[in-house]
C-alpha positions in Angstrom: -8.4 142.5 128.4 -11.4 141.8 126.1 -11.8 142.7 122.4 -14.3 145.5 123.2 -11.7 147.2 125.3 -9.1 146.9 122.5 -11.6 148.4 120.0 -12.5 151.2 122.4 -8.8 151.9 122.9 -8.0 152.2 119.2 -11.1 154.4 118.7 -10.1 156.7 121.5 -6.6 157.1 120.3 -7.8 157.9 116.8 -10.0 160.7 118.1 -6.9 162.5 119.4 -5.3 162.3 116.0 -8.0 164.3 114.2 -7.2 167.7 112.9 -10.0 169.3 115.0 -10.9 169.0 118.6 -13.5 166.6 119.9 -15.6 166.8 123.1 -15.2 164.1 125.7 -18.4 164.6 127.7 -18.5 163.9 131.5 -21.3 161.7 132.8 -21.5 161.0 136.6 -23.5 157.8 136.5 -24.8 155.1 134.1 -28.0 157.1 133.2 -26.1 160.2 132.2 -23.6 158.1 130.3 -26.4 156.5 128.3 -28.0 159.8 127.5 -24.8 161.3 126.3 -24.1 158.2 124.2 -27.5 158.5 122.6 -26.8 162.1 121.8 -23.9 161.1 119.6 -20.9 161.9 121.7 -17.9 159.7 120.7 -16.2 159.2 124.1 -16.9 159.9 127.7 -14.9 160.8 130.8 -15.9 160.1 134.3 -16.2 163.1 136.7 -15.0 162.8 140.3 -16.9 165.9 141.3 -20.1 164.7 139.5 -19.8 161.4 141.4 -19.3 163.1 144.7 -22.3 165.4 144.2 -24.5 162.4 143.2 -23.6 160.8 146.5 -24.2 163.9 148.5 -20.5 164.6 149.2 -17.9 167.3 148.5 -15.3 166.9 145.9 -11.5 167.2 146.2 -11.0 166.3 149.9 -11.0 162.6 149.8 -14.8 162.3 150.0 -14.8 159.6 147.3 -12.9 156.4 147.8 -11.0 154.4 145.2 -13.4 151.5 145.4 -16.4 153.8 144.9 -14.7 155.3 141.9 -14.0 151.9 140.4 -17.6 150.8 140.9 -18.8 154.0 139.2 -16.4 153.3 136.3 -17.8 149.7 136.0 -21.4 151.0 135.9 -20.6 153.6 133.2 -18.7 151.2 131.1 -21.5 148.7 131.3 -24.0 151.4 130.2 -22.3 152.2 126.8 -19.9 150.8 124.2 -18.1 154.2 124.0 -14.5 154.7 125.0 -14.2 155.7 128.6 -11.4 157.6 130.2 -11.4 157.9 134.0 -10.8 160.7 136.4 -8.6 159.0 139.0 -7.9 162.2 141.0 -4.3 161.8 142.3 -4.4 158.0 141.7 -5.7 157.5 145.3 -2.1 157.3 146.5 0.8 159.6 147.2 3.5 157.1 146.2 4.3 156.4 142.5 3.9 152.7 143.3 0.4 153.1 144.8 -0.7 155.3 142.0 0.5 152.7 139.5 -1.3 149.9 141.3 -4.6 151.8 141.4 -4.3 152.6 137.7 -4.0 148.9 137.0 -7.2 148.2 138.9 -9.0 150.9 137.0 -7.8 149.5 133.7 -9.1 146.1 134.7 -12.5 147.7 134.8 -12.4 148.4 131.1 -11.2 152.0 130.7 -9.0 153.0 127.8 -7.6 156.3 129.3 -7.2 157.9 132.6 -6.0 161.2 134.2 -3.6 161.5 137.1 -3.3 164.8 138.8 -0.5 166.4 140.8 -2.8 167.7 143.5 -1.9 166.0 146.9 -5.2 166.5 148.7 -3.3 168.2 151.5 -4.3 171.7 152.5 -0.8 172.7 153.7 0.9 171.5 150.5 -1.8 171.1 147.8 0.5 170.4 144.9 3.2 167.6 144.9 6.8 168.7 144.7 8.0 168.8 141.1 10.3 165.7 141.2 7.8 163.6 143.0 5.0 164.6 140.6 7.2 163.5 137.7 8.0 160.2 139.3 4.2 159.5 139.7 3.6 160.2 136.0 6.5 157.9 135.1 5.0 155.1 137.2 1.6 155.5 135.5 3.2 155.6 132.1 5.0 152.3 132.8 1.6 150.7 133.5 0.1 152.2 130.3 2.9 151.0 128.2 2.6 147.4 129.5 -0.8 147.0 127.9 -1.5 145.2 124.6 -3.5 148.2 123.3 -3.0 152.0 123.2 -3.9 153.7 126.5 -4.3 157.5 126.6 -2.7 158.6 129.9 -3.5 162.2 130.8 -1.2 164.1 133.2 -2.8 167.0 134.9 -1.1 170.1 136.3 -3.5 171.4 139.0 -1.8 174.7 140.0 -4.6 176.9 138.6 -7.3 175.1 140.6 -5.5 175.6 143.8 -4.7 179.3 143.6 -1.2 178.8 142.4 -1.0 181.4 139.6 2.6 180.7 138.6 1.9 179.9 135.0 5.6 179.3 134.2 5.5 176.4 136.8 2.4 175.0 135.2 4.2 175.0 131.8 7.3 173.4 133.3 5.2 170.6 134.8 3.3 169.9 131.7 6.6 169.8 129.7 8.1 167.4 132.2 5.0 165.2 132.2 5.1 165.0 128.4 8.8 164.1 128.5 7.9 161.4 131.1 5.6 159.8 128.5 2.1 161.1 129.2 0.0 160.9 126.1 -2.3 163.9 126.8 -1.5 167.1 128.8 -4.1 169.0 130.8 -4.1 172.1 133.0 -7.6 172.7 134.2 -8.4 176.3 134.8 -6.9 177.9 131.7 -8.8 181.1 131.1 -7.4 182.8 128.0 -6.4 182.1 124.4 -2.8 183.0 125.2 -2.6 180.5 128.0 -4.1 177.8 125.9 -1.8 178.5 123.0 1.2 178.5 125.3 0.3 175.1 126.6 -0.3 173.7 123.1 3.1 175.0 122.0 4.9 173.8 125.1 3.9 170.1 124.7 3.6 169.9 121.0 3.0 167.5 119.2 1.3 165.8 122.1 -2.5 166.5 122.4 -3.8 168.9 124.9 -7.1 168.6 126.8 -8.9 171.9 127.8 -11.6 172.2 130.4 -14.7 174.1 129.4 -17.9 174.8 131.3 -16.1 177.4 133.5 -17.5 180.8 134.4 -16.0 183.6 132.2 -14.5 181.3 129.5 -16.5 181.6 126.3 -14.6 179.6 123.7 -16.2 177.3 121.2 -15.0 174.0 119.8 -14.0 175.9 116.6 -12.0 178.4 118.7 -10.2 175.7 120.6 -9.5 173.7 117.4 -7.9 176.8 115.9 -5.7 177.1 119.0 -4.5 173.5 118.4 -6.5 171.8 121.2 -7.3 168.2 120.5 -9.7 167.3 123.3 -12.3 169.3 125.3 -13.8 168.0 128.6 -16.5 169.7 130.7 -15.7 168.4 134.2 -18.5 168.7 136.7 -20.5 171.3 134.6 -23.1 168.8 133.3 -23.7 167.5 136.8 -24.0 171.1 138.0 -26.4 171.9 135.2 -28.6 168.9 136.2 -28.5 169.9 139.9 -29.2 173.5 138.9 -32.4 172.4 137.1 -33.4 170.4 140.2 -32.7 173.4 142.5 -34.8 175.8 140.4 -37.6 173.3 140.3 -37.5 172.8 144.0 -37.4 176.6 144.7 -40.4 177.1 142.5 -42.4 174.5 144.4 -41.2 175.8 147.8 -41.5 179.5 147.2 -44.5 179.8 144.8 -46.4 176.5 145.1 -46.4 176.1 141.3 -45.0 173.4 139.0 -44.3 175.1 135.7 -40.8 173.6 135.8 -42.3 170.4 134.4 -42.9 172.2 131.1 -39.1 172.2 130.6 -38.5 168.7 131.9 -37.5 165.9 129.4 -40.7 164.0 128.4 -41.0 160.7 130.3 -41.4 158.6 127.2 -38.3 160.0 125.6 -36.2 159.6 128.7 -37.6 156.1 129.4 -36.9 155.2 125.8 -33.2 156.1 126.0 -32.7 153.5 128.7 -34.2 150.6 126.8 -31.6 148.1 125.7 
């Protein structure tokens, strides 16, 4: 564990202790990480979906391997001195022991936080049974607590992303993950102020991460701060915004034979300058 990782760890922990929420932006590669760092963001989170899309694959069905994820983490960490938290999906293992071992490998890459979700990756049973999910969090917590620096472990309750609208079960899981020792609690897919407020209250005083960049959810950093949220991530939305710009440019060329999209493109000199060491 090097001194930079320790510094990143203490910096990242302190961000969660602020009165207001902060944005942890989600790059998908080294270039997007450098751009976000240059824009003044204080911490970054990897995106499993963003990585999948950049490799021409689908997200959420095992399309990205553990080793590909670790290599992506290494590249992003090498690109910036900012604290990095990693999207480790379900830990790339069903067992608590496997989840813990894969977390150790990710930490060795230099991350100072990570999220572990309770989605199984199995279509017939997309969410782990409650007791098994809690045991997985406990195993990850044990790894985090063995480190010589603070590590922000995020436990994710994935019900809402898999069509399971039992909000009471989502709250029950988040409460159990908090009790198991998770540092940050996260239920991607929250849509309303009431849902967010209920999650914040259920796991208080532990910090809550809320996903933005979703259709139909129009809450600002100020709104979320007033609800007690400490961290805001944007998942795959930045990658989707980038691919959306590419798609619109390609459609213009194909359908109209024109190239006006270039007027909205980032100037070459500015972009090139961002990547100079």
